[in-house]
C-alpha positions, 0 to 999 in steps of 0.5 A: 400147281394149286390146281393139281393139288386140289385135283389130287386131294379129290382123287385121294379122298376117294380112297380110304387109305389115302384119306387116312394118310391125308388126315394123319399128315394134316393132324401131325403138321397141325399138332407140330406147331403146338409142340415145336418148343418141346423137342421130346414131344415133337419126336414122339409125334414124328415117330407116331406119324411115321408108324401110322403112315408106313402102316397105311401106305407101306414103305415108300422112299418119298415118305422117308424123305419127308419124315427126315425133313420133319425131323430137321429143326426149322424145316418142320414148319413146311407141311411136307407130309401133307404135300407128300401125301397129295403128290403120292396120290398123283403118282399112284393115280397116274399108274392106275390111269385116273 
């Protein structure tokens, strides 16, 4: 699994939109730990992250599911957005034959 995530990361880093998606997800998850005690700030962060990710990647059902996971208290401790960005890279890479 770790090997697949590393492969997906290297694949994603080649494309600017996936690079932006991964950087946004990592930044959002990192900042999420700092604002966990301030729910309104956390909601603003999640909303801004959703807008950026939907803008960069377009609408995707798995992205919506990850954002819902981020909104549930206690589940936001798992870096769902980073994992989703790397998994979505695999899905798109297999469509393109990478």
